[in-house]
N, C-alpha and C positions, 0 to 999 in steps of 0.2 A: 717684346721685351721688358721688362720692367725697369731696366734701367732707362731705358728712351722713354717712356713712360714718367717715373721720378721725374728725369729733367725738364722734360717739355712741362709739366706740370708745376713743376717750382716756378719755372721759369715764364706762368701764365699772367700773370700780372702786369711783365713787361710787354708780351706781345698783344696787349688791346689797348698802345697808345697807337694815335692817330697814324705816326710816321712807318706802324711795320701791321694796320690792320688789312691795307688791300695787298699786302704782298703775300702774307702769312697766313691766308683766311682758311686751310685746309686746319694747319695747325693750330692756328687759335678756336677751331669745334670741337680738335681731339680733346686740347685742355680744359674748354667745356665741360665736357661729358667729364672727364677725368676727376674734376671738382665736383662736379654734380654725386658724381659714383659716388667718391668718398665719401661725402657729406659734411667735408669740415670747412666751417663757417668763416675760418679766415682765410682762405683757399677762394669761398663764393666769395666774401664781403668785396676781396680786393677785385675780383673779375667783374665784378656787377657794377663795382665804383671803387675804381685806382683809387689807393692811398700814398702817398708820401711818404717812401719806405728807401732802403737804403740796402744794393748789393753789393758783397765783398767780394770785386774778380781776384784772381791769380795776376792776367797779364791782358788788359782792357785793348780792347782791339776796335771796337765802336762804342759812339753812343748816341742812345734815346734819349730822347728828350717825351716825356711823360707831362698832363696838361700842369703839375706844381713840380716835378722835382728831376733833377735831372741826373742819369745814374749811368754807370757806365757798363758792360757787360762783353761777354765772349762768347762767341760760336763758336770755338776748338775746345774750350774748358769746359767741366760742369758747374753752375752756379753752387756757389756752399751760403744754403739757409737752415734756419732752425723754423721749420712752419709745425713740427708736432710731437708730441713725446710717446712712448708706448707707456701702458699699465704700467708695468712694473717702474720704469724712473720715474712716474708720477709718485707712484707710492713711496720709493725713495726718497725723494722731493720736497714730502707732505711728513714722513719722519723727523726730516733732519728741521725743516722749520717748528714742528712741534716742540722737540727739544731747546730750540732759541727760546721759546715762549719760558718766559721768567713766571714764575707763581707769586703767590700773593707776600707780601713782606713778612705779613707774622708769620706765616708757615713758614718764613727760612730760617727765623728768630728762633720759632718754635723747635725746631727737627733741629738747628745747628748745635756744631761741639765746640768748644774751645779751641780747638786745634784750628777748627775753619773760620773761627771770625774773630779777630785780637782788635782791639783799641790802637788809636795813635801810637800808644806809647810804648804799645808792644806788649801789654801785659793782657792775661787770655780774663777776659770779659767773664762773672758770674753766671750760669745760666741762667735762661729767663729774669734777669731782673729788669731789665726794662720793657716783660711782659704780661706781670701785673692788673698794669689796668687794660689791656688786650681782651684779661684770662677773665677778668672781673664780665667786660663790656659781652662777651659770647659769652658768660653764662647769664645774664641778661635778655641778654636775645633767645637764648636757649629755654629759658621761662614761659618768656612773652611766646611764644611762640607754645609751647606746651596747654596752658591755660586757656589760648582759643582756641582751644581743643573740644570738644565734649568729652564729658564723663567715661562712657564707654561707646569704642568703636560700633559705627550702625553705618549702614548700607541707605545710600543713595542716588537716586537718576538724575542723572545730570541730563541741565534742562534744552542743551544745544543739542547735543550726539544721540541722546536719549538710553545711554550704558548705562549701566549699575556698576557703582566707583564706592569701595570699602573707604571710609573716612575711620582715621586711627582715633580712638583716644585716648585720653592721659590715662584714667586705669585698666588695670586687668581686669574685662567681665569674669561675672561668676556666673558660667553658664548653666548653672542652677534658678539663679534668684533673674537672672540676665539684666542684674545691677554690676556697681564696681564694688570690688572686689574688698572685704573688710579685714586689716591686720590687727589682732590686739596690741593693746595700748603698753602692755607689760611686754620687758623689750625678753625676757626669759619666753613666756608665750609664745610671743614674734619668732624668737628661732627656732620652736616647737613647729610651729607652719613654714618655716622656711623646710625643714627636715624632720616629715611629719612621723610617724613612730605607732606604735599599738603598747597595751599593757603582754606582756607573757601570755597570763594565761589565755587571750583570744589569737595572740599570734600563734601558739601549739594548738591551738582548736581546730585552724584552718590551715595550717600551712602543708604543704607539700609536700611530701618524700621526695624528694631528688630526683636518687636512688631507682626508683622502680616506676614516678606517676608517667602515666603515656597521653599524650593532647588529646585523643578524645573522653578519659576521666577527667582529666581537667575543665575541657568547655562544658561537659556537666555540674562540674561544682562550685564552677563560675557561677551558671547561670540561675542554679540550684539558688547560689548564695545573693543575687540581684533580685530575684521572683518573689512575688507577693500571690500567694497562691497558686503554684504552679503559674504563674502570667508575671510576665516582666512590664514595671509601671509603665506609661504613656512620657516620650521624651517630652521634658530635661529631666523628671521626675526620677529618682537614684534612691535606692533604701540604705540605710543605715549595715547594714550586715554588708553588703556588696563594697561598700567604703575601707571594714575594717576587712573585707576574705582580697581587697584587692593592694589594702596595708600590710597583708601580714605576706602577700606574696608579688611583693613589687617588684623587686629582683628578679622573681621569676616568671616574670607576664610582662611587661612593657613593649618595646613596638615590634615585638617578635610573638604574641598571641597574638596581636592586630593584623598582621600580615598575612599569620597563618589563616586566623578566622577570615581574610580578606579573600584568599585562596580559594579556603573551601567553599565558600560563598560564589565565587566565579565557578568553580567545580559543578558546585549541585546547579547552578544555570546550564551550563554547556551539557548536565545530563538531564534538562529540564528538569527538575525534580522540585518544583515553583514554590511548596511549601519549606525545605528544608533549607532553601535560598532566603525566604522572605526570616527564617529564624537566625540563619548566624546571622543578617542584614541588621534586625534586630538588638540580638545578646552585644554586636562589635558595637553599635550603636551608642546602648548601655555603655561600654567599657570604658571606650572612649568620652563619653559624659563622665565620669566617675576621676577618667586619669586627667582629664582636663581639671577639674573641680580641687583633685589633688593638689598640682603644680599650682596654680594660678598666682598663692602667697608665695613660693619662689621665685615668679616671673617678674610680679611686682617689685617687692626687695630687689629685683638684681636693675628692674625696670630706674626705681630710684638711684639708687649708687652710679647709676651712667650718666645720671644729669648733673653728679657731681664732681665724677672725672671726668669728662669732657671735654669742659673749656680748662680745666687745669694740666692740659697735658701734660707732659716737661718738668710739670710743679712739683719738684722733690722731695718737698715738706708737705709729706703724705697726711699728717695730725691735724694741718689746719683747716684739712678738706673732707676727712674722709671719718663720717662718726666714729664713737669709742666705743661702739654696744657689739657685743659678740656675732649679731647676726649682719649688722653693719661692715664688720670687717670683715664676715667670710662672704659675703659679696661681691665688696674688693677685690678680696685674692681673685675670686672667679675673673670679675671683671678683669683685671689686670690680665693676670695669665689668658685668658680669652684672647685679649689685645695683643699678647704677646707672641700663642702659640697662631694665630692669623697671619700676622708680618713677617713672621717667619717664613710660612707655607708661599704669601707674596714672593718675599728674595730667591726666591727659591724656584718660582715661576719666571721671575724678572733675570735672571741670571742664567736657564736654558733660552731666555729669550734675548739675551744679546747675545749669549759665548755659542749660541747653535750657529752655523751657519746652513740658510734653508733651500733644501733641496725637494727634488718635485717626491721623492718618499717622503721624508718628515712634514711636509706643507700643513696638513693639518690638523700632524701633531703639534705643532708649534701653533698652527691658528685656534685649539682648542687649549690653550695654558695659557695661564694669568686670567684677569678681570678682560671680558668680551668687553665694555664699558673703554679701552684703549683704544679701540676702532672708531670713536668718534673722531668728526672733524677737528673739533676740541675738548677731547679728551679731559671734567673735569678727574678725575679718580688717579691715583697715585700708583702707576705701573714700572716708571723706569728705575732704573737698580739702586743708580747710587741714591734715589731721592727712598728708596725700600729701603735700603742700607740704613741710610741716616733714623729713619722711625724705627726701624726695628730693635737700632742698640738704643733709641729710648726707651723703648717698650720695656730691652732683657731689663734696662737699668731703676729700669720704676718698679720692677719686679723683684730685684737684687733688695733695694732698697726696704720694700716692705717686707719682705725676707729675715731682712735683718734688723728691723726692730721687734725688738722680744715683745713690749707693750702690745706689740698689735697682732702678731702671728704665733707665741708660743702655745694659746689657747685656743686658735681655734678647733674647730671639728678634725677627728684622726684620720677620717681621708684625706682632707685637704692637706695636712701636713704631710700626710706618706704620699700624697702625690707632687709634692716639690722633691720630697728625699728622692721618689722613684727615679723622674725622669732623668735625673746625674745619671743614672748606670744603666755601662752597655752594657744589653746579654740576659735570655730570658733566666739562663739558670743564676747567673750575678743575684739577680731579682728577686728570683726564690729564696735564695740563702741569703739574701738582706734579711727576706719578710721573717723568712724561719729563725735564724740565727742575731739579730740585732734588732728589726723594727718593734717587731709582735711582745719579746720579753721587755724589753724597756717602755711601750705603753700601755703594755700588761692587759693583753687583750692575745685571743685564739686568732691562726690564719684564718677557719674558717669565716668569721666574723668580720675581718678585716675585708673576704672577696665581697662576703655578704657587703655591707657598706660601697664596697666599691663600683656597684650593679647599681645601689641605689642609688648614687651619684649622678654611677649613665644614665638612670631614669628620671631624673630631675634634667638633664642637660638636652634632655631627645626629647621635652617640651618646652624648649627655647629657640626661635628662631633664627634660623641656619647663617645670617650673617650677621653676626660673625663669628659666631657660635658652633657651625658645624666642628673648626677644627680642634676648638680640645675636645669638642666630643667626640672625633676621632682618634685624640688623642688616649683618651680617659677611655673607650673600645679598648683599643688595643694595648693597653696595661692593663686591663682586667679579662684581656685572653692573655697577657705570655702568663697571670698568678694561676688559673686554676690549670695548666698544662699538669699530667701526671698525679690529683689532685678527681677528687669522687664530683668533684661540682664540675669538670672536664667533660660529661654527660649530658648534652641537649638531646632530649624528645624532640624538639623544634627541627631538628638536621634534615628528616625525610621531606618533611612540606617541604623545605628553604630552599635545601640545597641542590637535591635532586632532581632534575628536569628531565628525566627521564620518561614514560608512558605508564612507569610501574610504578611512579611516585604519588600516596594518598594525596597529596595535594596539584596534581597532573590536571591540565582543563585546557582547551581551546578556544580560539574565543572567535565565537558565535556568530561570523560576518558573510556569511556563504551565498546571503539575500544579498550582496553587493551592489550598487550600479555599474552598468557595463563601460560605463569610463572611470571606474574606482584605481586607483593605485593598489585595493586589497589584493587584487584576481591574483595576481603576481606574489604576492604571501598564500594565498589558496594553492596555487597547481604547485608552489615550487617546496613550500616548507611542508604543508599540509597535503601530500599526494594521494589521496583515496589508495591508489595502489600499492607505494612504499609503506602507508600508514601515516609513520612519521620518521624524523632523519636522524636521530639522535647519537649516533654514534657522528654524524657528520659535525 
């Protein structure tokens, strides 16, 4: 019986003394078997080399003397010892231990509020009054690390492991020249680099008719604009006409066109149309090169502003460290708003984690919620709800301070000012009414131009790294989707390729892995998902 095994396993350290070795030899053998079978190091070490330990007994009736310690035990009652913990108990204890670990005082000072920290006189301390020196030191350290990097990112092989490692550079690379991106010294022209456009006549020449265009015709037009004598230039070279064509249709191409061409390339490979597959691959490579070339100044300006805002997090005197030029303030708003969106998402995840009782049914949902780095033994990320709430509150306060400063905010591009105004409106109907009756008449623009501008902003955000700009990118995407409902822009020729997963889709393909190894897990996918007798299980 389990109770029998447990009782004598627990008493195993006591049974190895000289007094009981002779009379309980069979029991000793059983205890040894249980200790070794369970593999618990505590019990094994105690059996092989008895250690001094104290056993608590409810009614001691006999005394057993070991080599170094006298203990009391009872033959009629089960001895209580804490020999091990279950995995769940260990996880709970580790979680409590992590919660007790205090963070760096600099972080606490940066995110504390007036209500949380009062001085000895009972008066609230000014926010970050004592943190100026720490902010300066953090800025100097960040600048030192940045200067130690190479000019542009490069790939090198680690001598010890032989692995290829990417070393991040100080500047964004110009994918055509393979050198650091060059920004125009003129602030107005630098603003034009950040949000590029083309002359009206060039735009009208290359612009798609969105009401009737289809993907095959769009791809043919893109290939014609990017080609020289019906041949695409060798990578990474591009044509000026191709750049103009992409700029004219930036809001209509973007990630949707790259995904569509990727699916068509996979479909051609599945159908064993090798020439067509290579054609799609080369065109997609050329298109992505143009996209990266166009978005490089935007990414460089954002990176420069991050170096100014990062060490000054919590400092509400924004004019001291945010540049006065329009391009600097535009980038600063996107950095601050992106930070707000990120921490609002982190706070929602923290609320779900801490307020949801973990059960067998929601175990994987909670496991996949929030930053996975919180599972490290000593996580350096901020993931607890109390800390996330503090950082989120400060992020919101910094955005409010920036927006409330008319000198800094009122002359920003109309798309950024609309983004700030629209996020306070609840519901798609109210949003579209606000656009038609309030915002556009006030700004003297058309709703069509505003929708195009938001899609172009989305295309620029698509070029940014996921952390921390994925959240603001998703916010802008949801916003522009709500804006086009009920308008001519709601039509999308990409839907049959990207949203239809049936075999009738023009972008449908199957993976060509039927020549898998005998021990490969792909065989389950082949036999279940793509059963030759059923063709496919689209309905399922």
